[in-house]
C-alpha positions in Angstrom: 95.6 98.0 128.1 94.2 95.0 126.2 96.7 92.4 125.0 94.3 90.0 123.0 94.9 89.5 119.3 93.4 91.9 116.8 92.9 90.5 113.3 93.8 92.4 110.2 90.2 92.2 109.0 88.9 93.7 112.2 91.6 96.5 112.0 90.4 97.3 108.5 86.8 97.5 109.7 87.8 99.8 112.5 89.6 102.1 110.1 86.4 102.5 108.0 84.5 103.7 111.1 86.9 106.5 112.2 85.8 110.1 111.9 88.2 113.0 111.3 88.1 113.7 115.1 89.0 110.1 115.9 92.0 110.3 113.5 93.1 113.6 115.1 93.0 112.1 118.6 95.0 109.0 117.5 97.5 111.2 115.8 97.9 113.4 118.9 98.4 110.5 121.2 100.9 109.0 118.8 102.9 112.3 118.8 102.6 113.1 122.6 102.2 109.6 124.1 100.0 110.7 127.0 97.1 113.1 127.5 94.5 113.7 130.1 90.8 113.7 129.3 90.7 117.5 130.0 93.5 118.1 127.6 91.7 116.1 124.9 88.5 118.0 125.6 90.3 121.3 125.1 91.8 120.1 121.8 88.9 118.4 120.1 85.7 118.9 122.0 85.3 122.7 122.3 81.6 123.5 122.0 80.6 120.0 122.9 79.0 118.8 126.1 81.2 117.0 128.6 78.9 114.0 128.4 79.3 113.8 124.6 83.1 114.1 124.9 83.1 111.3 127.5 81.0 109.1 125.2 83.4 109.7 122.3 86.5 108.7 124.3 84.7 105.7 125.7 83.8 104.6 122.2 87.5 104.8 121.2 88.5 102.8 124.3 85.8 100.2 123.6 87.2 99.8 120.0 90.8 99.4 121.5 92.0 102.5 119.8 92.9 104.3 123.0 93.3 103.0 126.6 92.9 104.6 130.0 95.8 104.2 132.4 95.3 103.2 136.0 96.6 106.5 137.3 94.5 109.7 137.3 95.3 113.4 137.6 93.4 115.7 140.0 91.9 113.1 142.3 88.2 112.2 142.6 87.1 115.8 142.0 88.6 115.7 138.5 86.1 113.0 137.4 86.5 111.7 133.8 88.7 114.7 132.9 91.4 113.3 135.1 91.8 110.0 133.3 95.1 109.6 131.4 94.8 108.3 127.8 97.4 106.6 125.6 97.2 104.4 122.4 95.8 100.9 122.7 96.6 97.9 120.4 94.4 99.0 117.5 95.5 102.6 117.7 99.2 101.6 117.7 98.7 99.3 114.7 97.1 102.1 112.7 100.1 104.4 113.3 103.0 102.0 113.4 104.7 101.1 110.2 103.5 97.8 108.8 100.7 97.6 111.4 102.2 94.6 113.1 103.6 95.6 116.5 101.5 95.2 119.6 102.0 97.6 122.5 102.7 96.5 126.0 100.7 97.6 129.0 102.1 100.7 130.6 103.0 100.9 134.3 103.8 104.5 134.2 105.8 106.0 137.0 104.6 109.3 138.6 107.7 111.4 137.5 107.4 110.2 133.9 103.6 110.8 133.9 104.0 114.4 135.3 106.8 115.2 132.9 105.0 113.9 129.8 101.7 115.5 130.7 103.5 118.8 131.2 104.8 118.6 127.6 101.2 117.8 126.4 99.9 120.8 128.3 102.5 123.0 126.6 101.2 121.8 123.2 97.5 122.3 124.2 98.2 125.9 125.3 100.0 126.7 122.1 97.1 125.3 120.0 94.7 127.4 122.1 96.9 130.5 121.4 96.9 129.6 117.7 93.1 129.5 117.7 92.8 132.9 119.3 95.2 134.5 116.8 98.0 135.2 119.4 100.5 133.2 117.3 100.6 130.7 114.5 101.9 127.3 115.5 103.7 125.9 112.5 105.2 122.7 114.0 105.5 120.9 117.4 107.7 117.9 117.8 108.1 116.1 121.1 110.8 113.7 122.2 112.5 111.5 121.0 111.7 112.8 117.5 113.1 116.3 118.4 116.5 115.0 119.6 119.6 116.1 117.7 123.0 114.3 117.4 126.3 115.9 116.6 130.0 115.3 116.7 131.5 116.2 120.1 135.2 116.6 121.2 137.3 113.9 119.6 134.6 113.1 117.1 132.4 111.2 119.6 128.7 111.3 119.1 126.7 113.6 121.4 122.9 113.7 121.6 121.0 116.8 122.6 117.7 115.7 124.2 115.2 118.6 124.4 111.7 117.8 125.6 110.2 119.5 122.5 111.0 121.5 119.4 108.4 124.0 118.1 108.1 126.5 115.3 105.9 129.5 115.7 105.1 132.6 113.6 104.5 136.0 115.0 103.7 138.6 112.4 106.4 138.5 109.7 108.8 136.5 111.9 109.2 132.7 112.3 111.0 131.5 115.4 112.2 128.0 116.3 112.5 126.9 119.9 113.9 124.0 121.9 111.9 123.5 125.0 113.0 122.0 128.4 110.2 121.3 130.8 111.7 121.9 134.3 109.7 120.5 137.2 112.4 121.2 139.8 113.7 117.6 139.7 117.1 118.3 138.1 120.2 119.1 140.0 122.3 122.3 139.3 125.1 120.2 137.9 122.7 118.4 135.5 121.3 121.7 134.3 124.7 123.2 133.8 125.8 120.2 131.7 122.7 120.4 129.6 123.2 124.1 129.0 126.8 123.4 127.9 125.5 120.8 125.4 123.1 123.4 123.9 126.0 125.8 123.6 128.2 123.3 121.8 125.3 122.3 119.5 124.7 125.9 118.6 128.4 126.4 117.7 128.1 123.6 115.1 125.7 125.8 113.1 123.7 122.7 112.0 120.4 124.0 113.3 120.9 127.4 111.7 121.6 125.9 108.3 118.8 123.3 108.6 116.3 126.1 109.3 116.5 127.2 105.6 114.4 124.3 104.4 110.8 123.7 103.3 108.0 124.2 105.8 106.9 121.0 107.4 103.7 119.5 108.6 101.6 122.4 107.3 99.2 123.1 104.5 99.8 126.0 102.1 96.7 127.4 100.5 96.9 128.6 96.9 98.0 127.7 93.4 100.4 124.8 93.3 103.0 126.3 91.0 103.0 129.6 92.9 103.3 128.1 96.3 106.0 125.7 95.2 108.0 128.7 93.8 108.2 130.0 97.4 110.0 126.9 98.7 113.8 126.7 98.7 115.5 124.4 96.2 116.3 120.8 97.1 114.1 120.9 100.2 111.8 117.9 99.7 112.7 114.3 99.6 109.7 112.8 97.8 106.6 114.0 96.1 103.5 111.8 96.0 100.5 113.4 94.3 97.4 113.0 92.1 96.6 116.2 90.1 93.0 116.8 88.8 92.3 114.6 85.8 91.3 116.4 82.6 87.7 117.4 82.4 86.5 114.8 84.9 85.7 116.9 88.0 84.8 120.5 88.7 86.1 121.4 92.2 84.3 124.8 92.1 87.5 127.0 92.6 88.8 129.7 90.3 92.2 128.9 88.6 91.7 125.2 89.1 93.5 122.7 86.9 91.7 120.0 85.0 89.0 122.3 83.4 91.2 123.6 80.5 89.5 123.8 77.1 91.9 121.2 75.6 94.1 118.4 76.8 97.1 120.3 75.5 96.3 123.2 77.9 96.1 120.7 80.8 99.5 119.3 79.9 101.0 122.7 79.6 99.7 123.8 83.0 100.8 120.7 84.8 104.2 120.9 83.1 104.8 124.2 84.9 103.8 122.7 88.2 106.3 119.8 87.8 109.1 122.1 86.8 108.7 123.6 90.2 108.6 120.1 91.7 111.9 119.3 90.0 113.4 122.4 91.6 112.3 121.7 95.2 113.2 118.0 95.0 116.6 116.9 96.4 118.8 115.4 93.6 118.2 111.9 94.9 114.4 112.5 95.2 111.6 111.0 93.3 108.0 111.7 92.1 105.1 109.3 92.2 102.3 110.6 90.0 98.8 109.1 90.0 96.8 109.8 86.8 93.7 108.6 85.1 92.5 109.1 81.5 89.2 110.4 80.2 87.2 110.0 76.9 86.7 112.8 74.4 83.2 113.9 73.6 84.2 116.3 70.8 87.4 116.8 68.6 87.8 120.2 70.3 89.1 118.5 73.4 92.1 117.1 71.5 91.0 113.7 70.3 88.2 112.2 68.2 84.8 111.7 69.8 84.7 108.6 72.1 88.5 108.2 71.9 90.7 108.1 75.0 92.5 111.4 75.2 95.7 109.7 76.2 96.2 112.5 78.7 98.6 110.6 81.1 100.8 109.6 78.1 100.9 113.1 76.7 101.9 114.5 80.1 104.5 111.7 80.6 106.1 112.5 77.3 106.3 116.2 78.2 107.9 115.4 81.5 110.5 113.2 79.8 111.3 116.2 77.5 111.8 118.3 80.6 114.5 116.0 81.9 112.5 113.5 84.1 113.6 109.9 84.0 110.6 107.5 83.9 111.5 104.5 86.0 108.1 102.7 86.2 104.6 102.8 84.9 102.8 101.2 87.9 99.3 99.9 87.5 96.8 100.5 90.4 94.4 97.6 89.8 91.2 98.5 91.7 89.9 95.4 93.4 86.5 97.1 93.8 86.0 99.1 90.5 82.8 101.1 89.9 80.4 99.3 87.6 79.8 100.8 84.2 76.7 100.9 82.1 78.6 101.2 78.8 78.1 98.4 76.3 80.6 99.1 73.5 83.9 98.9 75.5 85.4 97.3 78.6 85.0 98.7 82.1 88.0 100.8 83.3 89.4 99.0 86.3 92.9 100.6 86.8 94.9 103.8 86.8 98.5 104.6 86.4 101.1 105.7 89.0 104.2 106.9 87.3 107.5 106.7 89.1 109.9 109.4 88.0 113.4 110.6 89.1 115.8 113.4 88.2 119.1 111.4 87.9 120.3 107.9 87.4 121.2 107.3 91.1 118.6 108.1 93.6 117.2 106.9 97.0 115.2 103.7 96.8 114.7 101.3 99.7 113.3 98.1 98.2 113.7 96.1 101.4 111.1 98.4 103.1 108.3 97.1 100.7 109.3 93.5 99.9 106.5 91.0 100.1 106.9 87.5 101.6 106.6 84.5 99.2 103.1 83.3 98.8 103.8 79.6 98.9 106.3 77.3 100.7 107.4 76.0 97.3 108.4 79.5 96.2 110.6 79.9 99.2 112.7 76.7 98.5 116.1 76.9 96.9 116.0 75.7 93.3 118.8 74.4 91.1 119.5 76.7 88.1 118.5 75.5 84.7 119.8 76.3 81.3 120.0 80.0 80.7 118.9 82.1 77.8 121.2 81.8 74.8 123.3 84.9 74.0 121.7 85.4 70.6 118.2 85.7 72.2 119.1 88.8 74.2 118.6 92.1 72.5 120.5 95.3 73.4 117.8 96.5 75.8 116.9 93.1 77.2 116.8 92.7 81.0 119.6 90.8 82.7 119.0 87.6 84.5 121.1 88.8 87.3 120.7 86.9 90.5 118.4 84.3 88.9 121.5 82.3 87.8 122.5 81.8 91.5 119.9 79.1 92.0 118.1 81.0 94.8 114.3 81.0 94.5 114.1 84.6 95.7 115.4 87.3 98.1 115.5 86.2 101.7 113.6 89.3 102.8 110.8 88.7 100.3 110.0 89.5 96.7 109.8 92.8 94.8 106.1 93.8 94.8 106.1 94.3 91.1 104.4 97.0 89.0 100.8 95.8 89.4 99.3 96.8 92.7 95.8 95.4 93.5 94.4 98.0 96.0 90.8 98.7 96.8 89.5 102.3 96.5 88.5 103.9 99.7 85.7 106.2 100.6 85.9 109.4 102.7 83.3 110.9 105.1 83.6 114.4 103.8 83.0 116.8 100.9 85.9 115.5 98.8 85.0 112.6 96.5 88.4 111.7 94.9 90.7 110.6 97.7 93.8 108.4 97.7 93.5 104.9 99.3 96.2 105.0 102.1 97.9 101.8 100.8 98.6 103.5 97.4 100.6 106.1 99.3 102.2 103.9 101.8 104.5 102.0 99.4 105.9 105.0 97.6 106.7 106.7 101.0 108.4 103.6 102.4 110.4 103.0 99.3 111.4 106.6 98.3 111.4 108.8 101.4 114.0 108.0 104.0 112.9 108.0 107.6 116.1 109.8 108.6 118.3 112.1 106.5 121.7 113.6 107.3 121.6 117.4 107.2 125.2 117.7 106.1 125.4 115.3 103.0 121.7 114.5 102.4 122.1 110.7 102.5 119.1 108.8 103.8 118.8 105.8 106.1 117.5 102.5 104.7 115.7 99.7 106.6 118.4 97.2 106.1 121.2 99.3 107.5 119.4 100.8 110.5 121.7 103.8 110.5 122.9 106.6 108.3 125.5 105.5 105.7 127.7 108.5 106.2 130.3 109.6 108.8 129.3 113.2 108.9 128.2 113.1 112.6 125.8 115.9 111.7 122.3 116.2 113.1 119.6 114.2 111.3 116.2 115.2 110.2 113.1 113.3 109.2 112.4 112.8 105.5 109.7 115.1 104.1 107.0 114.1 101.6 105.1 116.8 99.6 101.8 116.8 97.8 101.1 119.9 95.7 97.4 118.7 95.2 96.8 117.8 98.9 93.0 117.4 98.9 91.9 116.0 102.2 95.4 115.1 103.3 95.8 111.4 102.8 99.5 111.8 101.9 100.1 113.8 105.1 98.2 111.2 107.2 100.2 108.3 105.9 103.5 110.2 106.2 102.6 111.0 109.8 101.8 107.4 110.5 105.2 106.4 109.0 107.1 109.0 111.0 107.9 111.2 108.1 107.3 115.0 107.8 104.9 116.3 105.1 104.0 119.4 103.3 100.7 120.0 101.5 99.5 122.6 99.0 95.8 122.9 98.3 93.9 125.4 96.2 90.4 124.8 97.8 90.2 126.2 101.4 87.3 123.9 102.1 89.5 120.8 101.4 92.4 122.3 103.3 90.1 122.7 106.3 89.0 119.0 106.0 92.7 118.0 105.8 93.6 120.0 108.9 90.8 118.3 110.9 91.9 114.9 109.6 95.5 115.5 110.6 94.7 116.9 114.0 95.7 120.5 113.1 92.2 121.9 113.7 89.3 120.9 115.8 86.6 119.0 113.9 83.4 120.9 113.2 80.6 120.0 115.6 77.1 119.1 114.7 74.3 121.4 115.8 73.0 118.9 118.4 76.4 118.8 120.0 76.4 122.5 121.0 76.5 123.0 124.7 75.5 125.7 127.1 78.3 127.6 128.8 77.7 126.0 132.2 77.9 122.5 130.6 81.3 123.3 129.0 82.7 124.2 132.4 82.0 120.8 133.9 
């Protein structure tokens, strides 16, 4: 595995070149850690010649996204299918929070290699069974993300360490399983002790109660309000979404939002959606809502000709009437805005991202998104100067707070503020209105805890490194939902940041693109990639 430095600029260039299949392979290796060439062929290269599959993996290795280990499986006869792949430096930086940590070269022992590949093989076979309609694979989580902790005798912390946790659906029934991959290397005493740990964990009832939650890491196809109504209350930690703007794009689907005759109808329809969002959010949860405005072309739309419709403001006032608390109006300043041919007004170069909550106290981890000071002068400690006179402060004026202490700023960095300069991003697919990942990253890091206690619902912050409660109950990963999922950027970023996600999408074509991008479905192959049966068997 290469250890040389990879610049941020080069990483951004690599990110632009990735196809949905590339992202799916990276996501799978991030989840499972190791996979053989044959396992990757079965997951992502069905219907493709063996040579084309080899070339695709070689291209990823050349760009330092994946690496081949020195060990192989199956000997010389296995050929390229016996190579073992893991993430390389660039792949790790794309999926690791903050994109800074470099991986170390792996010297994998044979027992660990065989055990990890056995877990990967289980996942591959389940995916194949899902494709043939034998079952529906809802979720697959490998270790250590699937581990559970609970209070043992005397209140001590006990950790249950299964090899995987999976959720499958057969007909009308959904089953959840803990999986132990036994390769005959464990003693009878060890197996008996592990079975006793499972029994004691089952007696706590934590898993049974945690099962009555929102679905995770899946895409629900249908109307946003209707599919949200099927979810249990208080089952989502954060919602990051961008609904269709009023009269700007026709997505070609019946019952779509955004094509209402008037802006008032658009507000009314979205109001129903966000009433359901308020129901499924946990009390300490939050909503990040990206909206853009449009210009009226006739008074029938709800505003004079050529006037801004003020659609975001109208919706925001309606949500405030429904009990939402508006904490911020963030400005997404596009650093690469589209040029405009209009000559009687200024070019539109920004959109809004509204930050809303349901109660005065909520989860917010500012330390997770702080920015370092830009200059050395800003980092120095300054002496406090004369403060603002008492008569100059109105009843709603902001407090000076910590500024009176003389410190130039917080030791962990500054608050990023409410103006976010972020470039728009293109997408190689049929959807032409996608989130830039960075616009999603900050809200998830700040508002969705990475770990949540299943007993009290408190979340873990970066600064503490542990849950703030003493419940000793099992923890779960935070879950981010997007009721207007599109091609799945929210799910992709949540997956990279080790959060669970849930998407709702009305258009089945976009849902399919999102599944391919997230590694839930094989990418569609081009006609020239089709192989003859004897080539596929190679």
